[in-house]
C-alpha positions as CSV (number, residue, x, y, z in Angstrom):
1,M,37.2,14.3,-168.6
2,L,40.6,12.9,-169.4
3,K,40.1,13.5,-173.1
4,L,39.1,17.2,-172.4
5,T,42.1,17.5,-170.2
6,A,44.3,16.1,-173.0
7,R,42.8,18.8,-175.3
8,G,44.2,21.4,-172.9
9,L,41.0,22.6,-171.4
10,S,41.1,24.1,-167.9
11,H,39.0,22.7,-165.1
12,L,36.6,25.6,-165.6
13,E,36.3,25.0,-169.3
14,I,35.6,21.3,-168.7
15,A,33.0,22.2,-166.1
16,H,31.2,24.5,-168.5
17,R,31.3,22.0,-171.3
18,L,29.9,19.2,-169.2
19,G,27.4,21.3,-167.2
20,I,28.9,20.5,-163.8
21,S,30.8,22.5,-161.2
22,E,34.5,23.1,-161.3
23,A,34.8,21.4,-157.9
24,T,33.3,18.3,-159.4
25,V,35.7,18.3,-162.3
26,K,38.6,18.6,-159.9
27,T,37.3,15.8,-157.7
28,H,36.8,13.4,-160.7
29,L,40.2,14.2,-162.2
30,N,42.0,13.8,-158.9
31,R,40.3,10.4,-158.2
32,T,40.9,9.2,-161.7
33,M,44.6,10.2,-161.6
34,T,45.0,8.6,-158.1
35,Q,43.5,5.3,-159.4
36,L,45.8,5.4,-162.4
37,G,48.8,6.3,-160.2
38,L,49.4,9.6,-162.0
39,D,51.0,12.7,-160.5
40,S,50.3,15.3,-163.1
41,R,48.0,16.4,-165.9
42,A,51.0,15.8,-168.3
43,Q,51.0,12.2,-167.3
44,A,47.3,12.0,-167.8
45,V,47.6,13.4,-171.3
46,R,50.3,10.8,-172.1
47,I,48.0,8.0,-170.9
48,V,45.2,9.3,-173.0
49,Y,47.3,9.1,-176.2
50,E,49.2,5.9,-175.3
51,T,45.9,4.0,-174.6
52,G,44.4,5.2,-177.8
53,L,41.6,7.2,-176.2
54,M,42.6,10.0,-178.6
55,I,44.9,10.1,-181.6
56,P,47.2,13.1,-182.2
57,G,45.5,15.6,-184.4
58,G,42.1,13.9,-183.8
């Protein structure tokens, strides 16, 4: 989900792609961000790239 968030997909777009509800996406992202100590989607995107989960342009 973090990778899809980093690609700029909305909660609804992520839900459609994964075949789950939008509420489930929000729950998972909120829990993940809380565990990582993140306050925003922008911070989540930064973490995705800094940790090497994705590379720019990849």
